[in-house]
Backbone as XML, in Angstrom:
<?xml version="1.0"?>
<chain id="A" units="angstrom">
  <residue number="1" name="UNK">
    <atom name="N" x="0.922" y="-0.970" z="-0.032"/>
    <atom name="CA" x="0.217" y="-0.098" z="0.075"/>
    <atom name="C" x="0.846" y="1.276" z="-0.221"/>
  </residue>
  <residue number="2" name="UNK">
    <atom name="N" x="1.953" y="1.188" z="0.806"/>
    <atom name="CA" x="2.922" y="2.268" z="0.809"/>
    <atom name="C" x="3.451" y="2.680" z="-0.560"/>
  </residue>
  <residue number="3" name="UNK">
    <atom name="N" x="3.471" y="2.161" z="-1.372"/>
    <atom name="CA" x="3.975" y="2.400" z="-2.837"/>
    <atom name="C" x="3.010" y="2.421" z="-3.732"/>
  </residue>
  <residue number="4" name="UNK">
    <atom name="N" x="1.737" y="2.265" z="-3.493"/>
    <atom name="CA" x="0.765" y="2.162" z="-4.663"/>
    <atom name="C" x="1.165" y="1.670" z="-5.988"/>
  </residue>
  <residue number="5" name="UNK">
    <atom name="N" x="1.615" y="0.330" z="-5.761"/>
    <atom name="CA" x="2.211" y="-0.698" z="-6.685"/>
    <atom name="C" x="0.692" y="-1.389" z="-7.329"/>
  </residue>
  <residue number="6" name="UNK">
    <atom name="N" x="0.766" y="-1.792" z="-8.583"/>
    <atom name="CA" x="0.040" y="-2.211" z="-9.128"/>
    <atom name="C" x="0.332" y="-4.008" z="-9.042"/>
  </residue>
  <residue number="7" name="UNK">
    <atom name="N" x="-0.612" y="-4.878" z="-9.032"/>
    <atom name="CA" x="-0.288" y="-6.328" z="-8.765"/>
    <atom name="C" x="1.193" y="-6.758" z="-9.609"/>
  </residue>
  <residue number="8" name="UNK">
    <atom name="N" x="0.960" y="-6.272" z="-11.042"/>
    <atom name="CA" x="1.993" y="-6.706" z="-11.973"/>
    <atom name="C" x="3.452" y="-6.037" z="-11.442"/>
  </residue>
  <residue number="9" name="UNK">
    <atom name="N" x="3.404" y="-5.047" z="-11.110"/>
    <atom name="CA" x="4.510" y="-4.362" z="-10.517"/>
    <atom name="C" x="5.225" y="-5.138" z="-9.187"/>
  </residue>
  <residue number="10" name="UNK">
    <atom name="N" x="4.298" y="-5.801" z="-8.487"/>
    <atom name="CA" x="4.768" y="-6.236" z="-7.464"/>
    <atom name="C" x="5.262" y="-7.687" z="-7.715"/>
  </residue>
  <residue number="11" name="UNK">
    <atom name="N" x="4.375" y="-8.184" z="-8.524"/>
    <atom name="CA" x="5.197" y="-9.556" z="-8.983"/>
    <atom name="C" x="6.364" y="-9.562" z="-9.545"/>
  </residue>
  <residue number="12" name="UNK">
    <atom name="N" x="6.936" y="-8.376" z="-10.480"/>
    <atom name="CA" x="8.013" y="-8.448" z="-11.297"/>
    <atom name="C" x="9.264" y="-7.786" z="-10.523"/>
  </residue>
  <residue number="13" name="UNK">
    <atom name="N" x="9.061" y="-7.646" z="-9.181"/>
    <atom name="CA" x="10.124" y="-6.902" z="-8.294"/>
    <atom name="C" x="11.302" y="-7.914" z="-7.972"/>
  </residue>
  <residue number="14" name="UNK">
    <atom name="N" x="12.457" y="-7.961" z="-8.230"/>
    <atom name="CA" x="13.248" y="-8.619" z="-7.813"/>
    <atom name="C" x="14.244" y="-8.233" z="-6.609"/>
  </residue>
  <residue number="15" name="UNK">
    <atom name="N" x="14.893" y="-9.143" z="-5.952"/>
    <atom name="CA" x="15.727" y="-8.621" z="-5.020"/>
    <atom name="C" x="16.548" y="-7.425" z="-5.375"/>
  </residue>
  <residue number="16" name="UNK">
    <atom name="N" x="17.314" y="-8.009" z="-6.501"/>
    <atom name="CA" x="18.315" y="-6.538" z="-7.045"/>
    <atom name="C" x="17.751" y="-5.489" z="-7.323"/>
  </residue>
  <residue number="17" name="UNK">
    <atom name="N" x="15.978" y="-5.106" z="-7.530"/>
    <atom name="CA" x="15.589" y="-4.052" z="-7.625"/>
    <atom name="C" x="15.526" y="-3.179" z="-6.483"/>
  </residue>
  <residue number="18" name="UNK">
    <atom name="N" x="15.724" y="-3.842" z="-5.075"/>
    <atom name="CA" x="15.690" y="-3.243" z="-4.150"/>
    <atom name="C" x="16.792" y="-2.707" z="-3.866"/>
  </residue>
  <residue number="19" name="UNK">
    <atom name="N" x="16.940" y="-1.234" z="-3.138"/>
    <atom name="CA" x="18.270" y="-0.535" z="-2.725"/>
    <atom name="C" x="17.699" y="0.071" z="-1.332"/>
  </residue>
  <residue number="20" name="UNK">
    <atom name="N" x="18.016" y="-0.500" z="-0.257"/>
    <atom name="CA" x="18.013" y="0.013" z="1.188"/>
    <atom name="C" x="18.829" y="1.000" z="1.277"/>
  </residue>
  <residue number="21" name="UNK">
    <atom name="N" x="18.182" y="2.125" z="1.521"/>
    <atom name="CA" x="19.320" y="3.445" z="2.078"/>
    <atom name="C" x="18.836" y="3.809" z="3.494"/>
  </residue>
  <residue number="22" name="UNK">
    <atom name="N" x="19.433" y="5.052" z="3.723"/>
    <atom name="CA" x="19.091" y="5.202" z="5.064"/>
    <atom name="C" x="17.664" y="5.885" z="5.271"/>
  </residue>
  <residue number="23" name="UNK">
    <atom name="N" x="17.257" y="6.497" z="4.313"/>
    <atom name="CA" x="15.656" y="6.928" z="4.445"/>
    <atom name="C" x="14.661" y="6.078" z="4.333"/>
  </residue>
  <residue number="24" name="UNK">
    <atom name="N" x="15.100" y="4.757" z="3.867"/>
    <atom name="CA" x="13.701" y="3.665" z="3.875"/>
    <atom name="C" x="14.460" y="2.809" z="2.446"/>
  </residue>
  <residue number="25" name="UNK">
    <atom name="N" x="13.692" y="2.611" z="1.442"/>
    <atom name="CA" x="13.960" y="1.658" z="0.371"/>
    <atom name="C" x="13.394" y="2.041" z="-0.941"/>
  </residue>
  <residue number="26" name="UNK">
    <atom name="N" x="14.725" y="1.872" z="-1.821"/>
    <atom name="CA" x="14.015" y="2.408" z="-3.439"/>
    <atom name="C" x="13.811" y="1.484" z="-4.101"/>
  </residue>
  <residue number="27" name="UNK">
    <atom name="N" x="12.783" y="1.270" z="-4.761"/>
    <atom name="CA" x="12.409" y="0.091" z="-5.416"/>
    <atom name="C" x="12.458" y="0.346" z="-7.012"/>
  </residue>
  <residue number="28" name="UNK">
    <atom name="N" x="13.269" y="-0.122" z="-7.687"/>
    <atom name="CA" x="12.994" y="0.140" z="-9.176"/>
    <atom name="C" x="11.964" y="-0.950" z="-9.935"/>
  </residue>
  <residue number="29" name="UNK">
    <atom name="N" x="11.087" y="-0.086" z="-10.497"/>
    <atom name="CA" x="10.055" y="-0.614" z="-11.230"/>
    <atom name="C" x="10.381" y="-0.674" z="-12.776"/>
  </residue>
  <residue number="30" name="UNK">
    <atom name="N" x="10.585" y="-2.097" z="-13.289"/>
    <atom name="CA" x="10.983" y="-1.986" z="-14.608"/>
    <atom name="C" x="10.023" y="-1.738" z="-15.901"/>
  </residue>
  <residue number="31" name="UNK">
    <atom name="N" x="8.561" y="-2.335" z="-15.499"/>
    <atom name="CA" x="7.526" y="-1.703" z="-16.420"/>
    <atom name="C" x="6.354" y="-1.534" z="-15.561"/>
  </residue>
  <residue number="32" name="UNK">
    <atom name="N" x="5.789" y="-0.520" z="-16.088"/>
    <atom name="CA" x="4.621" y="0.059" z="-15.776"/>
    <atom name="C" x="3.332" y="0.342" z="-16.703"/>
  </residue>
  <residue number="33" name="UNK">
    <atom name="N" x="2.295" y="-0.024" z="-16.311"/>
    <atom name="CA" x="1.394" y="0.676" z="-17.209"/>
    <atom name="C" x="1.202" y="2.011" z="-17.751"/>
  </residue>
  <residue number="34" name="UNK">
    <atom name="N" x="1.843" y="2.566" z="-16.787"/>
    <atom name="CA" x="1.858" y="4.245" z="-16.960"/>
    <atom name="C" x="3.246" y="4.476" z="-17.751"/>
  </residue>
  <residue number="35" name="UNK">
    <atom name="N" x="4.125" y="3.764" z="-17.781"/>
    <atom name="CA" x="5.337" y="4.072" z="-18.464"/>
    <atom name="C" x="5.468" y="3.831" z="-19.690"/>
  </residue>
  <residue number="36" name="UNK">
    <atom name="N" x="4.927" y="4.430" z="-20.442"/>
    <atom name="CA" x="4.997" y="4.308" z="-22.124"/>
    <atom name="C" x="6.226" y="4.275" z="-22.881"/>
  </residue>
  <residue number="37" name="UNK">
    <atom name="N" x="7.099" y="4.990" z="-22.257"/>
    <atom name="CA" x="8.729" y="4.636" z="-22.953"/>
    <atom name="C" x="9.402" y="3.781" z="-22.748"/>
  </residue>
  <residue number="38" name="UNK">
    <atom name="N" x="8.876" y="2.644" z="-21.516"/>
    <atom name="CA" x="9.403" y="1.781" z="-20.974"/>
    <atom name="C" x="10.905" y="1.926" z="-20.397"/>
  </residue>
  <residue number="39" name="UNK">
    <atom name="N" x="11.331" y="3.010" z="-19.776"/>
    <atom name="CA" x="12.362" y="3.307" z="-18.893"/>
    <atom name="C" x="12.638" y="2.757" z="-17.723"/>
  </residue>
  <residue number="40" name="UNK">
    <atom name="N" x="11.253" y="2.418" z="-17.288"/>
    <atom name="CA" x="11.379" y="2.301" z="-15.975"/>
    <atom name="C" x="11.215" y="3.399" z="-14.857"/>
  </residue>
  <residue number="41" name="UNK">
    <atom name="N" x="10.949" y="3.060" z="-13.512"/>
    <atom name="CA" x="11.055" y="4.162" z="-12.748"/>
    <atom name="C" x="11.418" y="3.760" z="-11.186"/>
  </residue>
  <residue number="42" name="UNK">
    <atom name="N" x="11.769" y="4.365" z="-10.216"/>
    <atom name="CA" x="12.212" y="4.194" z="-8.949"/>
    <atom name="C" x="11.164" y="4.920" z="-8.041"/>
  </residue>
  <residue number="43" name="UNK">
    <atom name="N" x="10.714" y="4.105" z="-6.961"/>
    <atom name="CA" x="9.743" y="4.475" z="-5.947"/>
    <atom name="C" x="10.452" y="4.448" z="-4.932"/>
  </residue>
  <residue number="44" name="UNK">
    <atom name="N" x="10.420" y="5.413" z="-3.958"/>
    <atom name="CA" x="10.959" y="5.338" z="-2.670"/>
    <atom name="C" x="9.843" y="5.377" z="-1.771"/>
  </residue>
  <residue number="45" name="UNK">
    <atom name="N" x="10.216" y="4.447" z="-0.843"/>
    <atom name="CA" x="9.477" y="4.166" z="0.189"/>
    <atom name="C" x="10.017" y="4.589" z="1.699"/>
  </residue>
  <residue number="46" name="UNK">
    <atom name="N" x="9.660" y="5.889" z="2.538"/>
    <atom name="CA" x="10.347" y="6.016" z="3.848"/>
    <atom name="C" x="10.035" y="5.245" z="5.028"/>
  </residue>
  <residue number="47" name="UNK">
    <atom name="N" x="11.088" y="5.035" z="5.816"/>
    <atom name="CA" x="10.614" y="4.450" z="7.062"/>
    <atom name="C" x="9.664" y="5.261" z="7.622"/>
  </residue>
  <residue number="48" name="UNK">
    <atom name="N" x="8.751" y="4.573" z="8.487"/>
    <atom name="CA" x="7.688" y="5.506" z="9.157"/>
    <atom name="C" x="8.063" y="5.634" z="10.717"/>
  </residue>
  <residue number="49" name="UNK">
    <atom name="N" x="7.520" y="6.517" z="11.355"/>
    <atom name="CA" x="8.113" y="6.928" z="12.756"/>
    <atom name="C" x="7.593" y="5.558" z="13.861"/>
  </residue>
  <residue number="50" name="UNK">
    <atom name="N" x="6.880" y="4.862" z="13.554"/>
    <atom name="CA" x="6.305" y="3.833" z="14.303"/>
    <atom name="C" x="6.847" y="2.468" z="13.635"/>
  </residue>
  <residue number="51" name="UNK">
    <atom name="N" x="7.737" y="1.661" z="13.899"/>
    <atom name="CA" x="8.558" y="0.410" z="13.068"/>
    <atom name="C" x="7.314" y="-0.425" z="13.063"/>
  </residue>
  <residue number="52" name="UNK">
    <atom name="N" x="6.289" y="-0.531" z="13.801"/>
    <atom name="CA" x="5.081" y="-1.567" z="14.037"/>
    <atom name="C" x="4.536" y="-1.567" z="12.921"/>
  </residue>
  <residue number="53" name="UNK">
    <atom name="N" x="4.498" y="-0.176" z="12.201"/>
    <atom name="CA" x="3.647" y="-0.354" z="10.995"/>
    <atom name="C" x="4.345" y="0.197" z="9.785"/>
  </residue>
  <residue number="54" name="UNK">
    <atom name="N" x="5.817" y="0.052" z="9.889"/>
    <atom name="CA" x="6.612" y="0.509" z="9.039"/>
    <atom name="C" x="6.846" y="-0.683" z="7.733"/>
  </residue>
  <residue number="55" name="UNK">
    <atom name="N" x="6.350" y="-0.410" z="6.301"/>
    <atom name="CA" x="6.258" y="-1.054" z="5.503"/>
    <atom name="C" x="7.918" y="-1.590" z="5.190"/>
  </residue>
  <residue number="56" name="UNK">
    <atom name="N" x="8.880" y="-0.647" z="5.373"/>
    <atom name="CA" x="10.447" y="-1.142" z="5.236"/>
    <atom name="C" x="10.770" y="-2.235" z="6.115"/>
  </residue>
  <residue number="57" name="UNK">
    <atom name="N" x="10.407" y="-1.661" z="7.421"/>
    <atom name="CA" x="10.850" y="-2.594" z="8.265"/>
    <atom name="C" x="10.258" y="-4.083" z="8.293"/>
  </residue>
  <residue number="58" name="UNK">
    <atom name="N" x="8.933" y="-4.113" z="7.837"/>
    <atom name="CA" x="8.217" y="-5.197" z="7.368"/>
    <atom name="C" x="8.887" y="-5.924" z="6.231"/>
  </residue>
  <residue number="59" name="UNK">
    <atom name="N" x="9.357" y="-5.203" z="5.235"/>
    <atom name="CA" x="9.905" y="-5.778" z="3.832"/>
    <atom name="C" x="11.170" y="-6.417" z="4.381"/>
  </residue>
  <residue number="60" name="UNK">
    <atom name="N" x="12.239" y="-5.934" z="5.317"/>
    <atom name="CA" x="13.370" y="-6.283" z="5.454"/>
    <atom name="C" x="12.993" y="-7.564" z="6.474"/>
  </residue>
  <residue number="61" name="UNK">
    <atom name="N" x="11.878" y="-7.496" z="7.503"/>
    <atom name="CA" x="12.173" y="-9.047" z="8.044"/>
    <atom name="C" x="11.381" y="-9.837" z="7.223"/>
  </residue>
  <residue number="62" name="UNK">
    <atom name="N" x="10.530" y="-9.660" z="6.169"/>
    <atom name="CA" x="10.029" y="-10.580" z="5.552"/>
    <atom name="C" x="11.380" y="-11.512" z="4.608"/>
  </residue>
  <residue number="63" name="UNK">
    <atom name="N" x="12.143" y="-10.461" z="4.315"/>
    <atom name="CA" x="13.182" y="-11.099" z="3.312"/>
    <atom name="C" x="14.089" y="-11.857" z="4.142"/>
  </residue>
  <residue number="64" name="UNK">
    <atom name="N" x="14.464" y="-11.402" z="5.459"/>
    <atom name="CA" x="15.443" y="-11.932" z="6.399"/>
    <atom name="C" x="14.786" y="-13.453" z="6.839"/>
  </residue>
  <residue number="65" name="UNK">
    <atom name="N" x="13.503" y="-13.685" z="7.093"/>
    <atom name="CA" x="12.731" y="-14.758" z="7.627"/>
    <atom name="C" x="12.112" y="-15.773" z="6.279"/>
  </residue>
  <residue number="66" name="UNK">
    <atom name="N" x="12.481" y="-14.976" z="5.245"/>
    <atom name="CA" x="12.045" y="-16.177" z="3.778"/>
    <atom name="C" x="13.097" y="-16.558" z="3.700"/>
  </residue>
  <residue number="67" name="UNK">
    <atom name="N" x="12.831" y="-17.829" z="2.994"/>
    <atom name="CA" x="13.894" y="-18.583" z="2.226"/>
    <atom name="C" x="14.153" y="-18.198" z="0.768"/>
  </residue>
  <residue number="68" name="UNK">
    <atom name="N" x="13.821" y="-17.422" z="0.542"/>
    <atom name="CA" x="13.092" y="-17.195" z="-1.231"/>
    <atom name="C" x="14.614" y="-16.797" z="-1.772"/>
  </residue>
  <residue number="69" name="UNK">
    <atom name="N" x="15.537" y="-16.211" z="-1.172"/>
    <atom name="CA" x="16.653" y="-15.339" z="-1.750"/>
    <atom name="C" x="17.455" y="-16.901" z="-1.943"/>
  </residue>
  <residue number="70" name="UNK">
    <atom name="N" x="17.303" y="-17.717" z="-1.001"/>
    <atom name="CA" x="18.376" y="-18.669" z="-0.792"/>
    <atom name="C" x="18.198" y="-19.673" z="-2.130"/>
  </residue>
  <residue number="71" name="UNK">
    <atom name="N" x="16.643" y="-19.679" z="-2.316"/>
    <atom name="CA" x="16.433" y="-20.748" z="-3.491"/>
    <atom name="C" x="16.866" y="-20.033" z="-4.768"/>
  </residue>
  <residue number="72" name="UNK">
    <atom name="N" x="16.802" y="-18.682" z="-4.996"/>
    <atom name="CA" x="17.289" y="-18.259" z="-6.061"/>
    <atom name="C" x="18.718" y="-18.372" z="-6.527"/>
  </residue>
  <residue number="73" name="UNK">
    <atom name="N" x="19.468" y="-18.600" z="-5.375"/>
    <atom name="CA" x="20.929" y="-18.401" z="-5.883"/>
    <atom name="C" x="21.476" y="-19.917" z="-5.884"/>
  </residue>
</chain>
């Protein structure tokens, strides 16, 4: 919800599209319905003040607790 992604955009995100920075996370979206030129775009999601509701913290926790990355390498 925080990034306003379409389902197709979410499904296309790979680990290498994520860039965790001090402000939050930058996510490179390769294709989008509104990207007519096909250049892609980067969406930034900042840390929330309350970690309990923070999408960046939730994403980090999900990556750490899943074995998805281990299966792709």
